C-alpha positions in Angstrom: 49.7 20.9 -17.0 47.4 23.8 -15.9 43.7 24.6 -16.2 43.1 28.3 -16.4 39.6 29.7 -15.9 39.0 33.4 -16.8 36.4 35.9 -17.9 36.5 37.2 -21.4 33.8 39.6 -22.8 31.2 38.3 -20.4 31.9 34.6 -21.0 33.9 32.2 -18.9 36.8 30.5 -20.7 38.4 27.3 -19.5 41.8 26.5 -21.2 44.5 24.0 -20.6 48.2 24.8 -21.1 51.6 23.4 -20.4 53.1 26.7 -19.0 51.7 29.5 -16.8 53.8 32.3 -15.3 53.8 35.9 -14.3 54.8 37.5 -17.6 57.0 40.5 -18.3 53.8 42.6 -18.7 52.7 44.0 -15.3 49.3 42.6 -14.0 49.1 39.9 -16.7 49.4 36.2 -16.5 51.4 34.6 -19.3 50.0 31.3 -20.7 52.0 29.3 -23.2 51.5 26.1 -25.2 47.8 25.8 -25.2 46.5 22.2 -25.4 43.6 21.2 -27.6 42.7 17.5 -27.4 42.7 15.4 -30.5 39.0 14.3 -30.6 37.2 11.9 -32.8 35.9 13.5 -36.0 32.4 12.0 -35.2 31.9 14.1 -32.1 32.7 17.8 -32.3 32.3 20.2 -29.4 31.4 23.6 -30.9 32.7 25.4 -27.8 36.2 23.8 -28.1 36.2 24.3 -31.9 35.5 28.1 -31.3 38.4 28.2 -28.9 40.6 26.3 -31.4 39.8 28.9 -34.1 40.2 31.9 -31.7 43.6 30.8 -30.5 45.0 29.3 -33.8 48.5 30.5 -34.4 48.9 31.8 -30.8 52.1 30.7 -29.1 51.6 32.8 -26.0 48.7 34.8 -24.6 48.5 37.3 -21.8 45.4 37.3 -19.6 44.7 40.3 -17.3 45.1 39.4 -13.7 41.7 40.7 -12.7 40.0 38.4 -15.3 41.5 35.2 -13.8 39.0 33.2 -11.7 41.3 30.2 -11.0 44.4 28.4 -12.0 44.8 24.7 -11.2 47.8 22.4 -11.8 46.1 19.2 -13.1 47.4 15.7 -13.9 45.6 15.2 -17.2 44.1 17.3 -19.8 40.4 18.2 -19.7 38.0 19.7 -22.2 38.5 23.4 -23.2 35.2 25.2 -23.2 33.3 28.5 -23.2 30.4 29.0 -20.8 28.0 31.9 -20.9 28.6 34.3 -18.0 26.1 35.9 -15.7 25.8 39.0 -18.0 23.5 37.1 -20.3 21.0 36.5 -17.4 20.8 40.1 -16.3 17.6 41.6 -17.8 17.3 44.6 -15.4 17.8 48.0 -17.0 18.4 50.9 -14.7 16.1 53.9 -15.1 17.6 57.1 -16.5 18.6 59.6 -13.9 18.2 63.3 -14.8 21.3 65.4 -14.4 21.1 69.1 -13.7 22.4 71.3 -16.5 25.3 73.7 -15.6 23.1 76.8 -16.1 20.3 75.5 -13.7 21.9 75.5 -10.3 19.5 75.0 -7.4 18.9 78.1 -5.2 20.8 77.5 -1.9 18.1 79.0 0.1 
């Protein structure tokens, strides 16, 4: 069993799967047989439910190599989850930089 941690649209995903390999697609990691725990109906983790919905009906997924943070071989299944990435904490906006127009070239001298 494997635990795969990767970035997806600014968030950090943590999934568990039975099979991980280098797929036929260049620069992608192939992840098969995703494992979602059978939890009590009294306690529902919204993060895991979102993952369950997002990956429902998916037999195999291909994750870009540059998005992978870590892959661990583990002995038992953990909790699948989505964690907000650093992009949500970045509140700095760069100032606009003026670009010279093609007709206004500076005089060389």
